N, CA, C and O atoms as CSV, one atom per row, in Angstrom:
chain,resi,resn,atom,element,x,y,z
A,1,UNK,N,N,123.974,-139.839,166.737
A,1,UNK,CA,C,122.838,-139.359,166.117
A,1,UNK,C,C,123.191,-137.968,166.956
A,1,UNK,O,O,123.086,-136.849,166.454
A,2,UNK,N,N,123.542,-138.174,168.047
A,2,UNK,CA,C,123.999,-137.349,168.899
A,2,UNK,C,C,124.843,-136.291,168.553
A,2,UNK,O,O,124.493,-135.115,168.451
A,3,UNK,N,N,126.523,-136.961,168.285
A,3,UNK,CA,C,127.641,-136.419,167.076
A,3,UNK,C,C,126.804,-135.571,166.434
A,3,UNK,O,O,126.772,-134.393,166.792
A,4,UNK,N,N,125.917,-136.073,165.285
A,4,UNK,CA,C,125.967,-134.811,164.249
A,4,UNK,C,C,124.877,-133.796,164.488
A,4,UNK,O,O,125.087,-132.750,163.876
A,5,UNK,N,N,123.796,-133.811,165.191
A,5,UNK,CA,C,122.997,-132.621,166.668
A,5,UNK,C,C,123.986,-131.715,166.973
A,5,UNK,O,O,123.639,-130.534,166.991
A,6,UNK,N,N,125.848,-132.143,167.368
A,6,UNK,CA,C,126.491,-131.405,168.096
A,6,UNK,C,C,126.768,-130.504,166.636
A,6,UNK,O,O,126.648,-129.287,166.494
A,7,UNK,N,N,127.203,-131.591,165.549
A,7,UNK,CA,C,128.456,-130.727,164.804
A,7,UNK,C,C,126.994,-129.722,163.490
A,7,UNK,O,O,127.054,-128.854,162.618
A,8,UNK,N,N,126.051,-130.457,164.051
A,8,UNK,CA,C,124.326,-129.112,163.100
A,8,UNK,C,C,124.434,-127.456,164.381
A,8,UNK,O,O,124.798,-126.373,163.923
A,9,UNK,N,N,124.024,-127.628,166.013
A,9,UNK,CA,C,124.478,-126.764,166.452
A,9,UNK,C,C,126.014,-125.707,166.519
A,9,UNK,O,O,126.230,-124.517,166.750
A,10,UNK,N,N,126.862,-126.925,166.172
A,10,UNK,CA,C,127.790,-125.836,166.517
A,10,UNK,C,C,128.124,-125.441,164.787
A,10,UNK,O,O,129.054,-124.729,164.406
A,11,UNK,N,N,127.491,-125.856,164.245
A,11,UNK,CA,C,128.509,-125.132,162.812
A,11,UNK,C,C,126.892,-123.703,161.957
A,11,UNK,O,O,126.894,-123.004,160.943
A,12,UNK,N,N,125.849,-123.919,163.056
A,12,UNK,CA,C,125.204,-122.750,163.240
A,12,UNK,C,C,125.535,-121.530,164.114
A,12,UNK,O,O,125.335,-120.363,163.778
A,13,UNK,N,N,125.847,-121.773,164.800
A,13,UNK,CA,C,126.830,-120.840,166.228
A,13,UNK,C,C,127.872,-120.598,165.109
A,13,UNK,O,O,128.018,-119.390,164.922
A,14,UNK,N,N,128.426,-121.154,164.530
A,14,UNK,CA,C,129.904,-120.343,163.620
A,14,UNK,C,C,129.316,-119.128,162.743
A,14,UNK,O,O,129.890,-118.045,162.623
A,15,UNK,N,N,127.892,-119.522,162.055
A,15,UNK,CA,C,127.543,-119.025,161.279
A,15,UNK,C,C,126.627,-117.928,161.797
A,15,UNK,O,O,126.380,-116.814,161.336
A,16,UNK,N,N,126.257,-118.462,162.726
A,16,UNK,CA,C,126.201,-116.307,163.274
A,16,UNK,C,C,126.596,-115.711,163.884
A,16,UNK,O,O,126.427,-114.501,164.031
A,17,UNK,N,N,127.302,-116.494,164.460
A,17,UNK,CA,C,128.544,-114.989,165.079
A,17,UNK,C,C,129.097,-114.844,164.045
A,17,UNK,O,O,130.017,-114.049,164.236
A,18,UNK,N,N,129.067,-115.150,163.067
A,18,UNK,CA,C,130.300,-114.623,162.195
A,18,UNK,C,C,129.322,-113.979,160.989
A,18,UNK,O,O,129.434,-114.310,159.809
A,19,UNK,N,N,128.284,-112.944,161.517
A,19,UNK,CA,C,127.213,-112.502,159.906
A,19,UNK,C,C,128.168,-111.088,159.112
A,19,UNK,O,O,127.696,-110.563,158.103
A,20,UNK,N,N,129.349,-110.653,159.635
A,20,UNK,CA,C,129.425,-109.844,159.509
A,20,UNK,C,C,129.013,-108.277,160.052
A,20,UNK,O,O,129.381,-107.370,159.304
A,21,UNK,N,N,128.321,-107.907,161.222
A,21,UNK,CA,C,127.689,-106.852,161.503
A,21,UNK,C,C,128.773,-106.927,162.035
A,21,UNK,O,O,129.427,-107.950,162.238
A,22,UNK,N,N,129.164,-105.316,162.424
A,22,UNK,CA,C,130.382,-104.933,163.677
A,22,UNK,C,C,129.305,-104.162,164.426
A,22,UNK,O,O,128.217,-103.630,164.206
A,23,UNK,N,N,130.605,-104.484,165.944
A,23,UNK,CA,C,129.793,-103.097,166.245
A,23,UNK,C,C,130.132,-101.720,166.874
A,23,UNK,O,O,131.094,-101.267,167.494
A,24,UNK,N,N,129.051,-101.293,166.493
A,24,UNK,CA,C,129.409,-100.113,166.901
A,24,UNK,C,C,129.458,-99.242,168.446
A,24,UNK,O,O,129.249,-99.986,169.404
A,25,UNK,N,N,129.624,-98.256,168.680
A,25,UNK,CA,C,129.694,-97.412,169.398
A,25,UNK,C,C,128.144,-96.315,169.335
A,25,UNK,O,O,127.157,-96.510,168.626
A,26,UNK,N,N,128.388,-95.072,170.404
A,26,UNK,CA,C,127.001,-94.483,170.744
A,26,UNK,C,C,127.222,-93.212,169.497
A,26,UNK,O,O,128.245,-92.531,169.572
A,27,UNK,N,N,126.186,-92.937,168.339
A,27,UNK,CA,C,125.741,-92.306,168.135
A,27,UNK,C,C,125.325,-90.936,168.927
A,27,UNK,O,O,124.408,-90.903,169.748
A,28,UNK,N,N,126.321,-89.540,168.478
A,28,UNK,CA,C,125.216,-88.320,169.042
A,28,UNK,C,C,123.814,-87.865,168.114
A,28,UNK,O,O,123.805,-87.891,166.883
A,29,UNK,N,N,123.140,-87.625,168.603
A,29,UNK,CA,C,121.700,-87.575,167.946
A,29,UNK,C,C,121.011,-86.516,168.599
A,29,UNK,O,O,119.817,-86.287,168.401
A,30,UNK,N,N,122.444,-85.226,170.131
A,30,UNK,CA,C,121.667,-84.255,169.680
A,30,UNK,C,C,120.863,-84.173,171.495
A,30,UNK,O,O,120.854,-85.119,172.283
A,31,UNK,N,N,120.360,-82.992,171.714
A,31,UNK,CA,C,120.089,-83.458,173.467
A,31,UNK,C,C,118.108,-83.161,173.139
A,31,UNK,O,O,117.481,-82.308,172.511
A,32,UNK,N,N,117.605,-84.735,174.194
A,32,UNK,CA,C,117.130,-84.828,174.170
A,32,UNK,C,C,115.079,-84.142,174.494
A,32,UNK,O,O,114.684,-83.865,175.626
A,33,UNK,N,N,114.209,-84.034,173.283
A,33,UNK,CA,C,112.513,-83.154,173.603
A,33,UNK,C,C,112.738,-83.101,174.561
A,33,UNK,O,O,113.393,-83.779,175.352
A,34,UNK,N,N,111.812,-81.656,174.608
A,34,UNK,CA,C,112.217,-81.573,176.263
A,34,UNK,C,C,111.680,-80.458,176.985
A,34,UNK,O,O,112.591,-79.658,177.202
A,35,UNK,N,N,110.217,-79.938,177.603
A,35,UNK,CA,C,109.442,-78.289,177.691
A,35,UNK,C,C,107.738,-79.675,178.168
A,35,UNK,O,O,107.348,-80.839,178.071
A,36,UNK,N,N,107.393,-78.309,178.666
A,36,UNK,CA,C,106.165,-78.676,178.781
A,36,UNK,C,C,105.246,-77.838,178.292
A,36,UNK,O,O,105.340,-76.648,177.990
A,37,UNK,N,N,104.171,-78.728,178.235
A,37,UNK,CA,C,103.047,-79.175,177.227
A,37,UNK,C,C,102.117,-78.213,177.730
A,37,UNK,O,O,102.877,-77.609,178.487
A,38,UNK,N,N,100.698,-77.480,177.882
A,38,UNK,CA,C,99.773,-77.665,177.706
A,38,UNK,C,C,98.484,-77.715,177.315
A,38,UNK,O,O,97.926,-77.068,176.428
A,39,UNK,N,N,98.133,-78.385,177.912
A,39,UNK,CA,C,96.418,-79.323,177.503
A,39,UNK,C,C,96.867,-80.256,176.749
A,39,UNK,O,O,98.078,-80.460,176.830
A,40,UNK,N,N,96.462,-80.684,176.268
A,40,UNK,CA,C,97.067,-82.242,175.293
A,40,UNK,C,C,96.746,-82.226,174.125
A,40,UNK,O,O,96.220,-81.348,173.441
A,41,UNK,N,N,97.169,-83.517,173.839
A,41,UNK,CA,C,96.424,-83.031,171.562
A,41,UNK,C,C,96.796,-84.679,171.263
A,41,UNK,O,O,97.838,-85.322,171.396
A,42,UNK,N,N,95.529,-85.008,170.829
A,42,UNK,CA,C,94.624,-85.953,169.980
A,42,UNK,C,C,95.285,-86.278,168.929
A,42,UNK,O,O,95.808,-85.174,168.777
A,43,UNK,N,N,95.804,-87.059,167.841
A,43,UNK,CA,C,96.492,-87.460,166.832
A,43,UNK,C,C,95.249,-87.283,165.207
A,43,UNK,O,O,94.232,-87.872,165.573
A,44,UNK,N,N,95.058,-86.865,164.058
A,44,UNK,CA,C,94.737,-87.881,163.699
A,44,UNK,C,C,95.233,-87.922,162.528
A,44,UNK,O,O,96.072,-87.174,162.027
A,45,UNK,N,N,94.389,-89.334,161.835
A,45,UNK,CA,C,95.107,-89.369,160.361
A,45,UNK,C,C,95.257,-88.442,159.243
A,45,UNK,O,O,94.372,-87.649,158.922
A,46,UNK,N,N,96.062,-88.516,158.820
A,46,UNK,CA,C,95.534,-87.756,156.781
A,46,UNK,C,C,95.786,-88.150,155.591
A,46,UNK,O,O,95.684,-89.376,155.624
A,47,UNK,N,N,96.106,-87.757,154.369
A,47,UNK,CA,C,96.718,-88.584,153.272
A,47,UNK,C,C,97.883,-87.662,153.419
A,47,UNK,O,O,98.751,-87.950,152.595
A,48,UNK,N,N,98.414,-85.995,154.678
A,48,UNK,CA,C,99.918,-85.745,153.854
A,48,UNK,C,C,100.651,-86.460,155.724
A,48,UNK,O,O,101.699,-86.151,156.290
A,49,UNK,N,N,99.425,-87.554,156.218
A,49,UNK,CA,C,100.585,-88.232,157.631
A,49,UNK,C,C,99.418,-88.026,158.933
A,49,UNK,O,O,98.190,-88.083,158.874
A,50,UNK,N,N,100.215,-87.797,159.973
A,50,UNK,CA,C,99.316,-87.853,161.354
A,50,UNK,C,C,99.369,-86.723,161.640
A,50,UNK,O,O,100.469,-86.619,162.182
A,51,UNK,N,N,98.946,-85.853,161.642
A,51,UNK,CA,C,98.458,-84.603,162.474
A,51,UNK,C,C,98.250,-84.039,163.270
A,51,UNK,O,O,97.213,-83.391,163.130
A,52,UNK,N,N,99.347,-83.748,165.273
A,52,UNK,CA,C,98.257,-83.230,165.863
A,52,UNK,C,C,97.941,-82.127,166.645
A,52,UNK,O,O,98.839,-81.471,167.172
A,53,UNK,N,N,96.172,-81.707,166.849
A,53,UNK,CA,C,94.866,-81.167,167.325
A,53,UNK,C,C,95.111,-81.201,168.819
A,53,UNK,O,O,94.501,-81.831,169.683
A,54,UNK,N,N,96.490,-80.107,168.963
A,54,UNK,CA,C,96.004,-79.905,170.848
A,54,UNK,C,C,94.603,-79.694,171.591
A,54,UNK,O,O,93.578,-79.725,170.910
A,55,UNK,N,N,94.540,-79.500,172.854
A,55,UNK,CA,C,92.862,-79.665,172.853
A,55,UNK,C,C,93.062,-78.896,174.246
A,55,UNK,O,O,92.733,-79.550,175.235
A,56,UNK,N,N,93.452,-77.872,174.420
A,56,UNK,CA,C,93.712,-75.879,174.939
A,56,UNK,C,C,92.449,-76.445,176.183
A,56,UNK,O,O,92.816,-76.832,177.292
A,57,UNK,N,N,90.581,-76.400,175.675
A,57,UNK,CA,C,90.600,-75.850,176.441
A,57,UNK,C,C,89.097,-76.902,177.539
A,57,UNK,O,O,88.315,-76.537,178.417
A,58,UNK,N,N,89.369,-78.356,176.786
A,58,UNK,CA,C,89.037,-79.622,177.457
A,58,UNK,C,C,89.199,-80.585,178.126
A,58,UNK,O,O,89.707,-81.322,177.281
A,59,UNK,N,N,89.129,-81.548,179.622
A,59,UNK,CA,C,89.745,-81.501,180.506
A,59,UNK,C,C,88.786,-83.136,180.065
A,59,UNK,O,O,87.581,-83.250,179.841
A,60,UNK,N,N,89.857,-84.208,180.064
A,60,UNK,CA,C,89.119,-86.007,179.636
A,60,UNK,C,C,89.302,-86.438,181.541
A,60,UNK,O,O,90.035,-86.083,182.463
A,61,UNK,N,N,88.613,-87.004,181.423
A,61,UNK,CA,C,88.673,-87.722,182.781
A,61,UNK,C,C,88.329,-89.419,182.211
A,61,UNK,O,O,88.950,-90.285,182.828
A,62,UNK,N,N,87.767,-89.708,181.541
A,62,UNK,CA,C,87.935,-90.721,181.342
A,62,UNK,C,C,88.042,-91.625,179.653
A,62,UNK,O,O,87.682,-90.945,178.692
A,63,UNK,N,N,88.490,-92.991,179.375
A,63,UNK,CA,C,88.816,-92.975,177.986
A,63,UNK,C,C,87.452,-93.407,177.674
A,63,UNK,O,O,87.525,-94.618,177.465
A,64,UNK,N,N,86.357,-93.046,177.554
A,64,UNK,CA,C,84.559,-93.010,176.618
A,64,UNK,C,C,85.044,-91.362,176.010
A,64,UNK,O,O,84.916,-91.177,174.799
A,65,UNK,N,N,85.629,-90.128,176.944
A,65,UNK,CA,C,85.644,-89.094,176.015
A,65,UNK,C,C,86.503,-88.820,174.578
A,65,UNK,O,O,86.346,-88.173,173.542
A,66,UNK,N,N,87.644,-89.842,175.257
A,66,UNK,CA,C,89.064,-90.160,174.155
A,66,UNK,C,C,88.456,-90.162,172.796
A,66,UNK,O,O,88.491,-89.238,171.983
A,67,UNK,N,N,87.972,-91.168,172.681
A,67,UNK,CA,C,87.320,-91.908,172.011
A,67,UNK,C,C,85.761,-91.590,171.006
A,67,UNK,O,O,85.373,-92.104,169.957
A,68,UNK,N,N,85.081,-90.392,171.999
A,68,UNK,CA,C,83.748,-89.476,171.248
A,68,UNK,C,C,85.139,-88.102,171.429
A,68,UNK,O,O,84.886,-87.025,170.889
A,69,UNK,N,N,85.577,-88.150,171.670
A,69,UNK,CA,C,86.449,-87.078,170.380
A,69,UNK,C,C,87.415,-87.183,169.410
A,69,UNK,O,O,88.027,-86.338,168.755
A,70,UNK,N,N,87.439,-88.662,169.453
A,70,UNK,CA,C,88.399,-89.263,167.928
A,70,UNK,C,C,87.606,-89.385,167.156
A,70,UNK,O,O,87.775,-88.863,166.054
A,71,UNK,N,N,86.237,-90.249,167.489
A,71,UNK,CA,C,85.765,-89.911,167.051
A,71,UNK,C,C,85.152,-89.351,165.684
A,71,UNK,O,O,85.059,-89.673,164.500
A,72,UNK,N,N,84.590,-87.752,167.034
A,72,UNK,CA,C,84.393,-86.503,165.681
A,72,UNK,C,C,84.471,-85.614,165.379
A,72,UNK,O,O,83.636,-84.750,165.112
A,73,UNK,N,N,86.383,-85.671,165.342
A,73,UNK,CA,C,87.397,-86.306,164.182
A,73,UNK,C,C,87.643,-84.719,164.777
A,73,UNK,O,O,87.322,-84.229,165.860
A,74,UNK,N,N,88.192,-84.263,163.867
A,74,UNK,CA,C,89.198,-82.377,164.498
A,74,UNK,C,C,88.737,-81.195,163.552
A,74,UNK,O,O,88.631,-80.685,162.436
A,75,UNK,N,N,88.550,-81.184,164.922
A,75,UNK,CA,C,87.558,-79.047,165.062
A,75,UNK,C,C,87.962,-78.477,163.660
A,75,UNK,O,O,89.126,-78.814,163.445
A,76,UNK,N,N,87.363,-77.619,162.445
A,76,UNK,CA,C,87.047,-77.247,161.941
A,76,UNK,C,C,88.286,-76.339,161.846
A,76,UNK,O,O,88.226,-75.557,162.796
A,77,UNK,N,N,89.048,-76.180,161.329
A,77,UNK,CA,C,90.069,-74.701,162.160
A,77,UNK,C,C,90.978,-75.858,161.299
A,77,UNK,O,O,91.393,-75.816,160.141
A,78,UNK,N,N,91.119,-76.951,162.388
A,78,UNK,CA,C,91.894,-77.790,161.796
A,78,UNK,C,C,92.523,-78.446,160.598
A,78,UNK,O,O,93.339,-79.356,160.750
């Protein structure tokens, strides 16, 4: 019984090692995003995807305030 389990484990190990995925090197994708942002942003989902709405004049100190802002939705100008 142990011999059969050993053969099965060895066969699975060989199958996983030889799955055909070749190693790759590092792919350059440019510099990371940087820069300062002013205020904070809330993201709202719309038919066209996510929209970032900046909140420049609001200071949020707790999670309840963020939930209330999200529940109110984006301002009409956005």
